[in-house]
C-alpha positions as CSV (number, residue, x, y, z in Angstrom):
1,X,-43.6,26.2,-4.0
2,X,-42.7,25.4,-7.6
3,X,-39.9,28.1,-7.6
4,X,-38.5,26.7,-4.4
5,X,-38.4,23.2,-6.0
6,X,-36.6,24.6,-9.1
7,X,-34.1,26.5,-6.9
8,X,-33.3,23.3,-4.9
9,X,-33.0,21.3,-8.1
10,X,-30.6,23.9,-9.7
11,X,-28.4,23.7,-6.6
12,X,-28.7,20.0,-5.7
13,X,-28.1,18.6,-9.2
14,X,-24.8,20.3,-9.8
15,X,-23.6,19.6,-6.3
16,X,-24.4,15.9,-6.7
17,X,-22.6,15.8,-10.0
18,X,-19.5,17.5,-8.4
19,X,-19.5,15.0,-5.6
20,X,-19.8,12.1,-8.0
21,X,-16.9,13.4,-10.0
22,X,-14.8,13.9,-6.9
23,X,-15.5,10.4,-5.8
24,X,-14.4,9.0,-9.2
25,X,-11.1,11.0,-9.1
26,X,-10.4,9.7,-5.6
27,X,-11.0,6.1,-6.6
28,X,-7.8,6.2,-8.7
29,X,-5.9,7.4,-5.6
30,X,-6.9,4.5,-3.4
31,X,-4.5,2.0,-5.0
32,X,-1.6,4.4,-4.9
33,X,-0.5,3.4,-8.5
34,X,-2.3,3.9,-11.8
35,X,-3.3,0.6,-13.2
36,X,-3.0,-1.3,-10.0
37,X,-5.2,-4.4,-9.9
38,X,-4.6,-5.6,-6.4
39,X,-6.0,-7.8,-5.0
40,X,-5.9,-10.7,-7.4
41,X,-4.0,-9.2,-10.3
42,X,-0.5,-8.1,-11.1
43,X,1.2,-5.9,-8.5
44,X,2.8,-2.5,-8.9
45,X,6.6,-2.7,-9.0
46,X,9.2,-0.1,-8.5
47,X,13.0,0.1,-8.7
48,X,15.5,1.9,-6.5
49,X,14.9,5.4,-7.9
50,X,12.9,5.9,-4.7
51,X,13.6,3.4,-1.9
52,X,10.6,4.4,0.1
53,X,7.6,2.2,0.7
54,X,4.4,3.9,1.8
55,X,1.8,2.1,3.9
56,X,-1.6,3.4,2.6
57,X,-5.1,2.0,2.1
58,X,-4.0,-1.2,3.9
59,X,-1.3,-1.7,1.2
60,X,2.5,-1.5,0.9
61,X,3.1,0.8,-2.1
62,X,4.9,-0.4,-4.1
63,X,4.1,-4.0,-3.4
64,X,7.4,-5.1,-5.0
65,X,10.5,-2.9,-4.7
66,X,13.8,-3.6,-6.5
67,X,16.9,-2.1,-5.0
68,X,20.7,-2.7,-5.1
69,X,22.7,-4.5,-2.4
70,X,23.6,-2.0,0.3
71,X,20.6,0.2,-0.4
72,X,18.4,1.4,2.5
73,X,14.7,1.1,2.2
74,X,12.5,3.3,4.4
75,X,8.9,2.4,5.1
76,X,6.6,5.4,5.9
77,X,3.2,4.9,7.6
78,X,0.7,7.0,5.6
79,X,-2.2,6.1,7.8
80,X,-3.3,6.8,11.4
81,X,-3.5,3.1,12.3
82,X,-0.8,0.8,13.5
83,X,1.1,-1.5,11.1
84,X,4.1,-3.7,11.3
85,X,6.9,-4.3,8.9
86,X,7.7,-8.0,9.6
87,X,10.2,-9.9,7.5
88,X,9.4,-13.5,6.6
89,X,7.4,-15.8,4.3
90,X,3.7,-15.6,3.7
91,X,1.6,-18.1,1.7
92,X,-1.8,-19.1,0.6
93,X,-2.7,-15.6,-0.6
94,X,-6.3,-15.6,-1.8
95,X,-6.4,-14.2,-5.3
96,X,-9.8,-12.6,-4.8
97,X,-9.3,-10.9,-1.5
98,X,-5.5,-10.6,-1.2
99,X,-5.6,-12.1,2.3
100,X,-2.8,-14.5,3.2
101,X,-3.5,-17.8,4.9
102,X,-0.3,-18.1,6.8
103,X,2.9,-16.3,7.6
104,X,6.2,-17.1,9.3
105,X,8.5,-14.4,10.7
106,X,12.2,-14.9,10.0
107,X,13.5,-12.4,12.6
108,X,15.4,-10.2,10.2
109,X,13.2,-7.2,11.1
110,X,9.9,-6.6,12.9
111,X,9.1,-3.0,13.4
112,X,5.8,-1.5,14.7
113,X,4.7,1.8,13.1
114,X,2.0,3.2,15.4
115,X,1.5,6.7,14.1
116,X,1.0,8.5,10.8
117,X,4.4,9.6,9.5
118,X,6.3,7.0,11.5
119,X,9.2,5.4,9.7
120,X,11.4,2.4,9.7
121,X,14.6,1.9,7.7
122,X,16.6,-1.2,6.8
123,X,19.8,-1.6,4.7
124,X,19.8,-4.7,2.6
125,X,23.4,-6.0,2.4
126,X,22.9,-9.2,0.4
127,X,21.2,-9.9,-2.9
128,X,18.1,-11.9,-2.7
129,X,14.3,-11.8,-2.4
130,X,12.9,-10.6,1.0
131,X,9.2,-11.1,1.6
132,X,7.6,-9.1,4.4
133,X,4.1,-8.5,5.7
134,X,2.0,-6.5,8.3
135,X,1.4,-8.9,11.2
136,X,-1.8,-7.1,12.0
137,X,-3.4,-6.9,8.6
138,X,-3.6,-10.2,6.6
139,X,-3.9,-8.4,3.3
140,X,-0.7,-6.5,3.6
141,X,2.0,-8.6,1.9
142,X,5.0,-7.3,-0.1
143,X,8.6,-8.1,-1.3
144,X,11.9,-6.3,-1.6
145,X,14.1,-7.7,-4.4
146,X,17.8,-6.9,-3.9
147,X,20.1,-7.1,-6.8
148,X,23.9,-7.1,-6.8
149,X,25.0,-3.5,-7.0
């Protein structure tokens, strides 16, 4: 009985350690960006080197994207759940949870991405700040900043 217990301990302890380390390494992937502090902190930002926004872990990544006028932004659903890309204002975002209190669609675009790998593209012609959100998930809020090109 003692040798069986030692055998199980020799197998179980390294396996538990390996699973713990794997879990720690995956934790950094959940935010999509190193150093991301969402919700409640500063948001990851990206410029037009890559004009794709990925929907993953109930987030738009990056949360703020800066592009030039006449650039096309493509949103890619990285999850197997449905999301929307809905243009318009959002407000009353809780700093602790990241959940918005209200939103108002402006009709510029409103696309439903129902499957993993689904995409939607939009070309921003005019400089300005374009907030958007997922109409289904109150914590998914983001912005495209368009600069003169």
